[in-house]
Structures are given as structure tokens and as C-alpha cells.
N, C-alpha and C positions, 0 to 999 in steps of 0.2 A: 526756490522756496516752495517746494512741493507740500510742505506741511500746511500751507494755506488752503489746500483741499479739505483738510480736517476742519478748519475754520468755516469754510463754506458749507460742509455737511452739517455741522452743528447749527449754523444759522438757518439753513433750509428746514431741518427737522424741527427746530424750535418754532419757527414761524408757522410751519404747516400744522403742528399740533395746537398752537395757540389759536389759529384761525378756525380750526375744527371745533375747539372748545367754545370760543366766543361767538363764532358764526360770522359769515360774511355774505353779502349779496352784490354781485357785479352783473346786472341785467344784460348789458351789451355783450358780455362774454358767456352768458348762459350759466353763470356760477351762482348757486344758492345753497349755502350751508347754514342750516338754522341754528346750530350751536346748542348750548344748554343754558338754562336760566342761571343767572349769577346767584351764588349762595347754595346752589344745589350740590348734592353729593351722592355718588353712586359707588357701590362696592365693585372692585375689579378682582382682587384676590381676597375673598371673604372680607373681613373688616381690616385686614392688615394693610392693604393698599386700596385707596379710594380715589376716584376722580371727583375732586371738589373744586368748583370754579369760584375763585376770588380774584379781586384786582388789588394790586399793591401800589399805592401812590408814592411810596418811598423807595428805599433801596433794600438790600437783603434783610430779611426778617422784619420788614416793616420799619426799619430805622429811617428817620428823616433828618437829614443834616443840611441846614441852610436853604431849604426850599427846592422846588421842582426844577426851576430853570438852572440853578447852580448845579444840581445833581446831573442834569442832562448835559450841560456844558463840560462838567468834569469827566463824564463818561466818554464824550467825544474826544477830549484831550487825551485821556488814558488809552483809548483805542488807537489813536494815531501814534502815541508813544510806544505801545506794544508792537504795532506794525513796523515802526522804524527800528525798534530793538531787534525784532525778528530778522530784519535785513542785516543788522550789524553782526548778529550771532549765526548767520546762515551756515557757517562751517563748523558749528559746535555739535555736540552729541545730539542725535535724533530725539532722544527722550526729553531733553531740555527744550528743544524747539517744539516738540509735540505738546508739552505742558503749556507753553506760551500760546500756541495755536488754539488750544482748548479754552484758555482764559479769554483770548481775543474773540473767539466765536460766541462765547457766552455773553461777554460784554456787549458785543454788537447785537445779539439777539434781543436783549432787554432794551438796548438803545433804540432799536426800531420801534418798540412799543411806546417808549417815552416820547420820541419825536413825532411819530405819525398816527398812532392809534386814536388820540384825542380828536384829530381832524377826520380820520377815516370814519369813525363812529359818531361824529357830531357831538362829542362830549366835552371837548376842551380845545384850546388853540394849539398850534404847532409847538412842540417841545414840552407840552404839559400833559401828555397821555399817561395812563396807568399801565403797569406791567401785569400781564395775565399769568396767574399761577393756578396750577391744577393738580399737581401730584401730592397726594396726602398719604403719609406713611405712619403707621402705628409705631410707637417708640416705647422704650422701657420707661416706666414711671420714675420720674426724678423729683425728689423733694430736697431742696437745698436753700437754706436760709430764708424759708418762707416762700420760695419760688417753686411752683409746681409745673412740670411739663409732662403731659400724658401722650400727646401726639407730636410728631415733628412739625415744624413750620411747613406750610404748603409752599411748594416750589415748582419750577418748570425745568425744561431741558437746558436752558441757558444757565440757570443757577447750578445745575448738576455738573455741567461742563466746567464752569469756573471752579467749583469745589474739587473736582477730579484733577484739574490742571494744577491748582495750588497744592493739593495733596502729593502729587508727583514731585513737585519742586521741593516740598518739605522732606519727603521720604528719601529722595536721591540727591539732596543738596551736597553731601560730602563728595559724591562721585563727580558732580559738576565742578566743584571747587578744585578737586584734585586734577581734573582735566585742564583747568585754566593754569594752575600752578606749574604743571609739567611743561607748559608752553612758554613760560617766562624764563629767559636765559638767566643762569645763575651768575653772581658776581665772582670775580676772581678771588681765590682764597689767599694768595700771596701777593705782596706788593713787589713790583720789579725793583731790583737792586740798582743803585746809582753807580 
């Protein structure tokens, strides 16, 4: 299951960038990253891409379903399920396994925030942390049924990995299904005579 290296890379990149943005101090290890103040925003590529530090108490796009503990426990169960499914499909097409590995890496990246960040930063008990978001991208202006979107929702590397993984699944779904159908033995077309 070599695709788990992709999962690990997503997890490490996600956590490294979040810790750099939020900041962390580990005196016994000589680590001190000051981070940036919450709510602050700095241009990276003019105004098109900005570093904007916010914390998300819910799930993607700030959606909150059923409370933090429920969301954290659901994320743990989903991550275990994806990991088990990766084992089941270990001989399937690489692109399919890669998409699952990206989704798993993203899910685990945000799960680390929810489980541990509240305790690490002294802000909440275990399982009640907030997800660090910081990538802020300008977006085409959308006006639809009274809803206005000028910039995309602020996100992180984990969110991007999940989005790319799901996009791969959607774009290449037909090739994944054809691969499975070709492996199913066909039923005989004639009945044996008596």
C-alpha cells in the first residue's frame, strides 16, 4: 500500500503549515514559532492569493452538523473506513487508490486539529479543537438567489487534498467502474441441454 506515502505527505505538509500559521512553542525542544495573529491577512500573490488565519469550529465551509464531538468521532470512523477500504482495493488502479489516499490524508490532517489542537493550545478539551484555515483565494463574483460570493472560503492543505481526491474520483469514475466490470465473470449465455 505504497499510496499511504501520499497520505503521510499530505498529513505532514498540512500540519507543518498549520503550526507555522498558528505558531507553537516547545521550550524543551528549542522550538518557537510565533505564528500570525488570528484574523490577520497578508497578500501572497497580489490580492489573488492571501494568507488569512482563521479557525473553523465546524466542518468544510463552516458547516456544523451535530456538534464537535459527533464531527470528530465521525471523522475518526471515516478515516478508519477509508484505510480499511484502501486495503480491500489494494490491487485496483493506482489513480483510484491515489484519490482515496488524498482524501484520507486530508481527513486525518483536519482530524489532528479537532482532536489535539484544543489541548495543545489550551483552548478546549480533547476532541473539541478548531481546524486552522489559512489559504484565501480570490474568486469570480457570484450572485445567485440573493447569495453573494466574492472570495472563496478560506481553506487549508487538508481541505485541498480532500477536494482533489474527490475530483479525481468524479472525473475518472467511469474508468474505475469499467475496471471492476471487466473483472466480474460473465454468466453463460446458453443453458445446457438436457
